C-alpha positions as CSV (number, residue, x, y, z in Angstrom):
1,X,211.8,78.3,100.7
2,X,210.5,79.9,103.8
3,X,207.0,81.3,104.6
4,X,206.7,84.8,105.9
5,X,203.1,85.6,107.0
6,X,201.6,89.0,106.4
7,X,199.4,91.1,108.8
8,X,197.8,89.0,111.6
9,X,198.5,85.6,110.0
10,X,200.4,82.8,111.6
11,X,202.1,79.7,109.9
12,X,201.5,76.5,111.8
13,X,202.7,72.9,111.5
14,X,200.3,70.3,112.9
15,X,201.5,68.0,115.7
16,X,201.4,64.3,115.0
17,X,198.0,62.7,115.4
18,X,197.5,60.0,118.0
19,X,198.0,56.6,116.6
20,X,196.5,54.7,119.5
21,X,193.5,55.2,121.7
22,X,193.7,55.4,125.4
23,X,192.6,51.8,125.5
24,X,195.5,50.7,123.4
25,X,193.7,50.3,120.0
26,X,195.9,51.2,117.0
27,X,194.1,53.5,114.6
28,X,194.5,53.4,110.8
29,X,195.5,56.6,109.2
30,X,192.0,57.1,107.7
31,X,190.4,56.8,111.1
32,X,192.6,59.3,112.9
33,X,191.1,62.7,113.6
34,X,192.6,65.8,112.1
35,X,194.8,67.2,114.9
36,X,193.8,70.6,116.3
37,X,197.1,71.1,118.1
38,X,199.9,72.8,116.1
39,X,203.3,74.4,116.6
40,X,203.8,78.0,115.4
41,X,206.5,78.2,112.8
42,X,206.2,81.9,111.8
43,X,204.3,85.0,113.0
44,X,203.2,88.0,111.0
45,X,204.0,91.6,112.1
46,X,200.4,92.5,113.2
47,X,199.8,96.2,112.8
48,X,196.7,97.7,111.3
49,X,194.3,95.0,109.8
50,X,190.9,96.1,108.6
51,X,191.3,99.4,110.3
52,X,192.0,97.9,113.7
53,X,195.3,97.7,115.6
54,X,196.3,94.1,116.0
55,X,198.9,93.1,118.5
56,X,200.4,89.6,118.0
57,X,200.0,87.6,121.2
58,X,201.7,84.4,120.0
59,X,205.3,83.6,119.4
60,X,207.3,81.2,117.3
61,X,207.6,77.8,119.1
62,X,204.2,78.1,121.0
63,X,202.0,75.1,120.8
64,X,198.4,76.2,120.1
65,X,194.9,74.8,119.7
66,X,193.0,76.1,116.6
67,X,189.5,76.0,115.2
68,X,188.8,72.7,113.5
69,X,188.1,73.9,109.9
70,X,190.2,77.2,109.9
71,X,193.1,78.2,107.7
72,X,194.6,77.3,104.4
73,X,196.8,74.3,104.0
74,X,200.0,74.7,101.9
75,X,202.8,72.4,101.0
76,X,206.4,73.7,100.9
77,X,209.4,71.4,100.3
78,X,207.3,68.3,101.0
79,X,206.0,69.7,104.4
80,X,202.4,70.6,105.0
81,X,201.7,73.9,106.8
82,X,198.5,75.8,107.6
83,X,198.2,79.5,107.5
84,X,195.6,81.0,109.9
85,X,194.6,84.4,111.3
86,X,195.5,84.9,114.9
87,X,191.8,85.1,115.8
88,X,191.5,81.4,114.6
89,X,193.8,80.3,117.4
90,X,191.7,79.3,120.5
91,X,194.4,78.8,123.1
92,X,198.1,78.5,123.8
93,X,199.1,75.1,125.3
94,X,201.5,75.6,128.2
C-alpha cells in the first residue's frame, strides 16, 4: 500500500534517533528524544487550500526539520510515517 497525500500535506519517515551522546554514552530507547529530522516520502499537489494558492516547496527525498509535536503518525506495512502540512516543516537540511 502507498500513501498519496492530499492538498498541502507531506508524508515523512523519521530518521533514526541518535543512540549515543557526543560523550559516547549509549542511550536506552526510552531515553532517546523523538527525532525532528525526517525524509520526505511523498508530496501532495498543493493547489488551493483554504482559499489560498499553495505552492509546494519541498520534494521527495529532501531531509527536513519539523515542529516537535506536529502531524499524525500512521503505520503502513509495519513502517511508521507522519503526515504533516507543509507549513509544519521548519527547514530543509542541505
